[in-house]
N, C-alpha and C positions, 0 to 999 in steps of 0.2 A: 485831629483833636485828640488829646490824651484823656483817658478816664480810668479810674481804678476805684476799688472799694475794699473795705476791711472786714475781716471776719473776727468773731470773738475768740479770745485766747483761752486756752485750757492748760493748766488749771486757772481759775479766775485770779486776776491780779487786782491789786488795789487801784483805785481810780487814778491816783497820781502816777503809778507805774505804767498803767495802760495809756494815759494821756501822753506821757513822755515818749513811750515807745511809738505810739501812733504818729506823734509829731515828727519824730526822727524818720520813720518810714515814709511819711507823706512828703517831707522835704527831699528825701533821696529820690523818690519816684518822680516828683515834680522836676527836679534838676535833670534826671535822666530823660524825661519826656521833653523838656525844653531843648536839651541838647540834640535829641533825635529829630525834633521838628526843625531846628535850625539847620541841621545837616541834611536832612531829607528834602525839606522844602525851601531851602535857601539858594545861595549862589556860592560858587567857588572860583578861584582864579585859574586861568589856563596860561601857562607860559611854556613856549617851546622855541628852540633856536637852532640855527645852523651857522656855518661860517660866514654867510653873506646876508642872511635875513633872520629876524626873530619876530615873534608875534606874542602879544598878550591879549587876553580877552576875558570875558566873564561867562561862566557856565551856569545855567539854571539846573540845580541838582535834581529837580523832579523830572523835567522834560529832556534834560541833557542838550538843550539848545544853546548854541554859542551866540553871544552878543558882543557888540563893541570891539571887534578885532582891530588892533592897532599894529601895523607892520612897521618895523624899523630896519634900516639897511646899515651895513658896516661900511664906514669910511676907512678904507685900508691905509690911506696916507696918515691919518691922525689916530687910527685904531680906536675910533669912537662910533657909537650908534647914533643915527639921526632918523627923524621921521621919514617914512616913505608913503606920502598921502595917496599917490596914484595906486600903489600896491594895496593899500588899505581899502580904497574905494572899490577896486576891482575884486578884491577878496570878499568884501561885504556884498557886492552885487551878485557874484556867483554863489555865495553861501545862501543868499535869499532865494535864488532859483532852485537850489538843491534841497532845501528843507522840506518842501511838500513831498519830495520823493523818498523821504526816510523810510516809511513803511514798505514802499516798493523795493528798496534796496535790501532790506532785511528779508522780505519774502523771496525775492529773486535769488539771493545768495543761499537761502535755505534749499532752494531747488537746484542749485549749482552742483550738488553732489552727484547728480545723474550724468550731466554732460555740460560742464561749465564753459568749455571752450567751443561748444556747438560744432564739433567735428563729426558728429554722428556715432561716436564711440564712447561708451560709458567711461567715466573718469577712473573707475577702479581698473578697467582694462588699460587705459592710458598709463596709469601709475605702474601697473605690473609690467608694462612695456618700456618703462624707463622715465616717464614724466615725473618731475620732482614734486614730492610731497614731504618736505622736511619736518613738518609738524605732525605727520601721521594722522591727519584728520579726514583722509580720503577725498580731499579737495586739492586739485592741482594748484601749487603755489602761485603760479602766474595769474590764475583767476582771482585769488585773494589779493594779490598785489594790485590788480586792475581796479578792484573795488575800493581800495584804500587801506587795507590791513597790511601795512608794510612790514610789521614785525611778526606777523602770523600768530598773534595771541588771541584771535577770535573776536576782537572788538576794535573799533576805530577810536583811538585815544591820543593823548599828548605825545606818546612815544612815536606813533606814526607821523604826527605833525612834525616832530623834530627830524625824523628821517627824511621827510619830504623837503624840509628846509635845508637839509644837508646837500640835497641835489639841486638847489635853486640855481637857475640860469644855465644849467648844463644841457646841451643839445643831445638828443637821443639817450636819455638817462636810463639806467637799469631800473630805477624805482621812482615813483612820484608823478609821472606824467599821466594824470588821471583823465584828462580830456583828449589824450592821444594827438597833441599838436606838435610833438617833437621837442618840447622844452618844459621844464618845471618853472612855473611862474605863479603870479597872483591868482589866476583862474583855478589852478590846481589846488592852491591853498584854500580858496573859497569852497571847492568841492569837499575837501577833507573836513573843513570846519562845519559845513552843512550836514555832513554825515556823522559828526562826532557822537560817540556813544552807541552807534548802531552796531549790533552784533552781526557778523558777516556770515555766519552759518549756524 
């Protein structure tokens, strides 16, 4: 809820000047307030695509929860997109399972800095011994990829979703197999949508 108040101007103005100025300031503040509330407390569209699948959904801008994911598949013969209801249902199912884990993912990845790959060696030592840390955040890149931060920007977002969709249907992919079953599919999409907006360190 927005609230604001006015203070008296100095030097004193005529009542008409003060009324006009206050009305102008009030309308500007109210417009700014309404814009902020609609942006902060509203919804925003999510759209991400790869060569074989694309997804659209709605994001609650306060909680960053994704709802109503709709997956479409590319029909290569006609070069058109068509609904993929099974993929949509599987993604929604996995997303729903993943959402209660959002705080755990954020907390666990914050602790990854010490030994994210659980090999008994601090990550800083692994990195100094050659483990890849291309974003120089002292977390091994493969650990960030496994959580869903596929572009290494520190948060799971639509860019990561697009990267995952780019690997759709590929066996033993480099990126996007978040449930480690050997293929990027609707279950992985559900995981990334369930983790959407979660900072990964």
